[in-house]
N, C-alpha and C positions, 0 to 999 in steps of 0.2 A: 601567424598561420597556426601555431600550436593552440592558441586560444580557441580558434574556430573548430579545430579537430576535437578538442576537449569538450567544447559546447555541443558538438554533434553527438558525441558519446554520452554526454549527460542527458540529452533529450532521448536518446535510445534507451538509456537506463530508466528514465522516468516513465517512458511508455511501457516497458516491461514490468516495472513496479506497479503501475496503475492497472495493467491487465490482470496481474495476480490479485491485487487488492479488490478488484471488481469480481473476479471469478471465485475466489476462495469462499466468501460468504454465500455465494450461490450454491456451492457444493455443500456448505453447512445446512442450507435450507433443505436440500434433498436428503442429506444424511440424517437430519433430525426427524425425518418422516419414515425412516427405516427402523426395523426392530434391531435392538442391540444384539450383537453376536451373529447377525445374519451375514450371508455372503456379500450382500450389497453394502452393509455397514463396514465390513472389513475392506472391501474394495475402495469405499470412500476414504477410509483411513490412509490407505496407500496413496491415493490420488492427492489428498490434502497435504500429506507429509512431503511428497515429492514436489508439489507446487511450491510449498514454502521453502524447502531446502535448496531446490535447484533454480528457482526463478525469483521468488519474492525477496528472500533475504539477500542474495547477491546483488539484485537490482537496487535494493534500498541502499546498500553499502556504497555501490558505485555512484548512485545519485548523490548521496551525501558528500563523498570524498571529492568528486568532480565539482559539485555545486559550491562547496566551501572554497575550493581553489578559484573557481570562476568569480566568486564574489570578491575575494581578496585581490586577484589579479586585475579585475575590471574596476576596482574601487567602488563597488556597489554598496559596501557596508555602511555608507553614510546616507543612503537613500531611504526615504520613508516607505516607499512601496516594498523595498527589500525586507524591511523589518516586519511588515504585515505578511509578506510571503513566508518569511522565516517562521512566523507564528503558526501559519497554516500548515507548513511542512512539519513542524513539531507536533501539531495535532494529528497529522497523518501518521507520523511515526508512533505516536501513542496508540492510535487505532491499530497499527501493525502489531503492537504489543498485545492489544486486546484479542486480535485474531490468533496470535500464538497461544494465548491462554485458552481460548475456546477450542483450538485444535487439540491441546493437551486434555481438555475435558472429554472430547470425542474419543481420543486415543485410549483413554482409561474407562470408556463407557460410562462417564459421569455427566454427560450433558443433561441439563434439566430445562433448557430453554426451548420454547416452541419455534416452529418455522417462521412465524410472524416476526419474532425478534430478529432473526437473521435477514428477513426481507427488509426490515427497517434499517438494520446495520449496513446492508448492502448499498443503501443510498448515500451514506455519509461520505465515502471517498469521491463520489461524483460531485457532490456539493463543494468539497474541498478543492477538487481539481478545477472546477469552474472558477472559484475565487483565485486560485494560484495562476491560472492561465491569464485571466483578466489583469491581474497585477503585473505579470511579466510583459505582456504585450502592450497594454495601455499605459502602464506606469503612471497612475492617476495622481500620485503625490510623491 
């Protein structure tokens, strides 16, 4: 029964992490189109920081902690699909790190990237999520 409860909270954390990973680059798109030092820019800084600190970071931590426990407890660590999923989650975590770096650029008014960069970056978590969900549900290998 504990396994199922932890699995439920893992899924909840994944949903929260993904929501943030999809929303933050969208904020970056709009932020990159505002003048530095403007009221809008300062508002975006607050929104981005709060999203990262209150939702994305905690959700990623819970996702990892519960996910690693579920893999160990369920004996999934020998499964090929789990290795592939783990690789995609590592890439997602790396993307999380890229988002943190971009947020720091915006916070210091040092963003040099155009909105198009952030629009493209916004698609990456969706592609990773599709791969992860297919691996978890279908378990193709």
